[in-house]
C-alpha positions, 0 to 999 in steps of 0.5 A: 433568453436573448442570443447575447445571454446564450452566447455568454453562457456558451463561453469557456475560459481557459486558465492556467492551473494555480500552483501549490499543493493547496490548489492540487487538493482543491482540484482533487475535491472538484474531481472527487467523483473520479475516485470511484470511477478509477477505483472501479477500473483498478478492481476490474483489472484484478481479474479481467481476461481470466478463467477464474474471474473474481476468484483471483481477488481471493486467491492472490493474497492467500497464495503468498500467505500459504507459501510462507507458512509452508516454507518457513514454518513447516519446512525450515521450521523458523523458531517463533519466539512469540506466544502465538501460533506460527500461522497467526504470526505470519498471517498478521505480518503478511497482511501488513507487508502485502498491503504495502507491496501491493499498494506500491506496485499498483501505484507504480502502474497507475499512470500507465494503466490509465494512459488511454484515458489520460490522453483523451480527457483531463483529470488531476493526475494525483488522483491516480496513484492514490486510487489505484492502490485500492487492490492493495486495500482489498487484499489487506481486508481479505488477509484481515478476514483470514486473521479473524477466522484464525483467531476464532479457530484457535479460541475454539481449538486451543481455548486461547484468545490470542488477540491482545486489545491493549494497544489495538488502536495502534493497528489503524495508525500502522495501516495509514502509515503503510499506505502513506509510505506506499504512496510516497514511493509510488509518486516517484515510481509512477512517473518514472515507470511511464518512460521505462518499464524497467522501473516496475521490474526493478521495484518487484525485485527490490520488494522481493529482497526488502521482505527478507529485511522485514520481520514478516516470517521471523520475529525481531528477537531472532535478529542479533542485538548489535544490528537491530538498530539497522531495522529502525532505518527500515520503516516497514520493519517498524510498521510490521512489528508495530501492527503485529504487536498491536493485534497480538501483543509482545514485541513492539517498536521503540519510540526512537524507531517510531520517530525515525519512521515518521521522519522517513515517511514525511520526507519521502512524501514531501519529496514525492509530491514535489517531484510528481507535481513537476514531472506528471505533465511530461510523463502523461505526454509520453504515454 
């Protein structure tokens, strides 16, 4: 091979990134192998530098479930108007809520946690809020396993199969929408949290308050009728009720509630993608 040909092969062409969301998707596809790399890093952070190690992967989603069942079921004796045992009722609601809460918190920390990598090599930054939600998905799968074991237990103990398959196909739709809502919020908070840790702390407090506005440990029927329409404006209330109804039957969101939730998530996602695309470069420079 001639020196001229070798020289041409060694040349690099530096071009500005194309604008537009389509260009971002194409770029993410070219860097698709990075999804596995960053997801592995996120999972390692679940138990790195701990004594119990990987045991924490199981304990972390189970502890909130145990606390809610003990506090609201055994101590406060929340009136469960559904036909299913309270443990199963709370387990399904907790699975949906923790999928959202964990995913949005991990997405918020995505740029911060990978700051050392981002300052050395270039990767499409949009990958990070998406793939860093993997721990939330793992917690969700553990909660689903608990639900499955509980269903089998109650089938043997009570002789009742509480799983209702009438609308079960709605359950994966709810899961996708929950992840979309978490990502839509994470696109904002991941950038803002780089410059101020207050964002992460404030989001944690907001989620602690938000869960009480969401029927996770209580049925929607306990909410006075004249204010139930307010829950339509809370997308997580709609998605938790929808997910629980898809698995256990009973109450479910109205068509208006579904349409409102879809509109809110779509609006947040469009605004979040636009903001992230404008602000992510400056945020990485501040890492």
